[in-house]
C-alpha positions as a Markdown table, in Angstrom:
| # | Residue | x | y | z |
|---|---|---|---|---|
| 1 | Met | 18.2 | 3.9 | -21.8 |
| 2 | Thr | 17.8 | 1.5 | -18.9 |
| 3 | Thr | 14.4 | 1.0 | -17.3 |
| 4 | His | 14.0 | -0.7 | -13.9 |
| 5 | Val | 10.9 | -2.2 | -12.4 |
| 6 | Tyr | 10.8 | -2.9 | -8.7 |
| 7 | Phe | 8.4 | -5.4 | -7.2 |
| 8 | Asp | 7.6 | -4.9 | -3.5 |
| 9 | Leu | 6.0 | -8.3 | -2.8 |
| 10 | Asp | 6.5 | -8.3 | 1.0 |
| 11 | Gly | 5.6 | -4.6 | 1.7 |
| 12 | Thr | 9.1 | -3.5 | 2.7 |
| 13 | Leu | 9.2 | -0.4 | 0.5 |
| 14 | Thr | 5.6 | 0.7 | 0.9 |
| 15 | Asp | 2.7 | -0.1 | 3.3 |
| 16 | Pro | -0.2 | -1.4 | 1.2 |
| 17 | Phe | -2.5 | -1.8 | 4.2 |
| 18 | Glu | -4.7 | 1.3 | 3.5 |
| 19 | Gly | -5.1 | 0.7 | -0.3 |
| 20 | Ile | -5.9 | -3.0 | 0.1 |
| 21 | Thr | -8.3 | -2.3 | 3.0 |
| 22 | Gln | -10.1 | 0.4 | 1.1 |
| 23 | Cys | -10.5 | -1.9 | -1.9 |
| 24 | Ile | -11.9 | -4.6 | 0.2 |
| 25 | Leu | -14.3 | -2.2 | 2.0 |
| 26 | Tyr | -15.5 | -0.9 | -1.4 |
| 27 | Ala | -16.2 | -4.4 | -2.7 |
| 28 | Leu | -18.1 | -5.4 | 0.4 |
| 29 | Asp | -20.1 | -2.2 | 0.3 |
| 30 | Thr | -20.9 | -2.6 | -3.4 |
| 31 | Leu | -21.7 | -6.3 | -3.4 |
| 32 | Ser | -23.4 | -6.8 | -0.1 |
| 33 | Asp | -25.6 | -5.4 | 2.6 |
| 34 | Leu | -23.2 | -6.0 | 5.5 |
| 35 | Pro | -23.0 | -3.5 | 8.4 |
| 36 | Asp | -20.2 | -0.9 | 8.3 |
| 37 | Ile | -16.8 | -2.1 | 9.4 |
| 38 | Ile | -14.6 | 0.1 | 11.5 |
| 39 | Ile | -10.9 | -0.3 | 10.8 |
| 40 | Asp | -8.4 | 0.4 | 13.6 |
| 41 | Lys | -5.5 | 2.1 | 11.8 |
| 42 | Asn | -3.4 | 1.9 | 15.0 |
| 43 | Arg | -2.4 | -1.7 | 14.3 |
């Protein structure tokens, strides 16, 4: 049985923008009292 692992380091197979953005916003919300940030998803 052969197992393959694919690394998408430059974002060509998936778009990691939403996941990374949500992680950053969660960290900022949890660790600080900064005002809410509005993300323009129409980049």
